[in-house]
C-alpha positions as CSV (number, residue, x, y, z in Angstrom):
1,M,73.6,72.1,130.9
2,R,73.8,75.8,132.8
3,K,77.0,75.1,134.3
4,N,78.3,74.6,130.2
5,M,76.2,77.8,129.4
6,G,78.0,79.7,131.8
7,F,81.5,78.3,130.8
8,L,80.4,79.4,126.9
9,M,79.1,82.4,128.2
10,I,82.7,83.5,130.1
11,L,84.4,81.8,126.9
12,M,82.9,84.4,124.6
13,L,83.1,87.1,126.9
14,L,86.8,86.8,127.2
15,T,87.4,86.2,123.5
16,V,85.8,89.5,122.9
17,L,87.9,91.4,125.3
18,T,91.3,89.8,123.8
19,G,90.1,90.6,120.5
20,C,89.2,94.1,121.8
21,S,92.3,94.8,123.1
22,V,94.4,93.2,120.2
23,S,92.5,95.6,117.9
24,G,93.4,98.7,120.4
25,I,97.3,97.5,120.3
26,A,97.5,97.3,116.7
27,R,95.7,100.8,116.0
28,N,98.3,102.5,118.0
29,V,101.5,101.3,116.2
30,P,102.7,104.4,114.6
31,R,102.6,103.8,110.4
32,R,106.1,104.6,108.6
33,A,105.7,108.2,107.4
34,V,108.9,107.7,104.9
35,Q,109.2,104.9,102.2
36,E,112.4,103.1,102.2
37,D,114.3,104.8,99.2
38,P,115.3,101.5,97.0
39,R,118.3,103.7,96.0
40,Y,119.8,103.3,99.5
41,A,119.6,99.6,99.4
42,V,121.8,99.7,96.4
43,L,124.3,101.7,97.9
44,E,124.6,99.7,101.2
45,D,125.1,96.5,99.6
46,A,127.8,97.7,97.3
47,Y,129.7,99.6,100.6
48,L,128.9,96.0,102.4
49,E,131.2,94.3,99.5
50,Q,133.6,97.1,99.7
51,V,133.9,96.3,103.8
52,R,134.2,92.9,103.3
53,G,137.0,93.2,100.5
54,I,138.7,95.7,103.0
55,L,138.7,93.8,105.8
56,K,139.4,90.5,103.7
57,D,143.1,92.7,102.6
58,A,143.6,93.1,106.2
59,G,143.1,89.2,107.2
60,L,140.3,90.1,108.9
61,K,138.0,87.7,106.6
62,D,136.0,86.1,108.5
63,A,134.8,89.3,110.5
64,G,131.0,89.6,111.4
65,V,129.7,93.0,109.9
66,M,126.5,94.5,110.1
67,L,125.2,98.0,108.9
68,T,122.3,99.4,110.5
69,H,120.7,102.7,109.8
70,V,117.8,105.3,111.6
71,T,116.4,107.6,109.1
72,E,115.5,110.6,111.5
73,D,112.1,112.8,110.6
74,D,113.8,115.2,108.3
75,G,115.0,112.0,106.4
76,S,118.7,111.9,107.5
77,R,120.3,108.8,108.1
78,I,122.6,107.5,110.9
79,Y,124.3,104.5,109.7
80,T,126.1,102.4,112.2
81,L,128.3,99.8,110.8
82,S,129.5,97.1,113.7
83,I,132.4,94.9,112.5
84,H,133.2,92.0,115.1
85,H,136.5,89.9,115.3
86,R,138.5,89.0,117.7
87,G,141.6,90.2,116.0
88,F,141.1,93.6,116.7
89,S,142.2,92.7,120.5
90,R,145.5,91.5,118.5
91,M,146.0,94.9,116.3
92,E,148.2,98.3,117.2
93,D,146.0,101.6,117.6
94,A,148.0,102.6,114.1
95,E,146.6,100.0,112.4
96,M,143.7,100.1,113.9
97,E,143.1,103.7,112.8
98,R,144.6,102.7,109.5
99,L,141.5,100.4,108.7
100,A,139.0,102.7,110.5
101,A,140.3,105.2,107.7
102,S,140.3,103.1,105.3
103,L,136.3,102.0,106.1
104,R,135.5,105.8,106.3
105,D,136.9,106.5,102.9
106,C,134.9,103.9,101.0
107,A,131.8,105.0,103.1
108,F,129.0,106.1,100.2
109,S,128.1,109.7,99.9
110,G,124.0,110.3,100.2
111,E,122.3,113.5,101.2
112,G,122.1,113.7,105.0
113,C,124.2,110.1,105.9
114,S,126.4,110.1,108.2
115,F,128.6,106.9,109.5
116,V,129.7,105.9,113.0
117,Q,131.7,102.7,113.2
118,N,131.8,100.4,115.9
119,F,134.6,97.5,116.4
120,T,134.5,94.5,119.0
């Protein structure tokens, strides 16, 4: 009986310590100060549709496309367009530059938005 009581006491102590450490971690996670603007979601979706259309016209219909963004403290956004396709390795520099220019031209213009392209 004493062994069981000691085991239960240690189990309760470990449970309390685990609960305290988890709540401390959750408390230190910063809350998002700026709410996402729903207008950007619509612009981003339309931009991705245009990008996929340009890639399809260039013969790269199966390219992997990902658009990510970082929102700075001042509210400006830095978008990174990452495109993966094995055909990029076979393209000439001039052709790649024309493709990059076409993708830059179709980027939406939002207040404080900038775009970076990454081809792999």
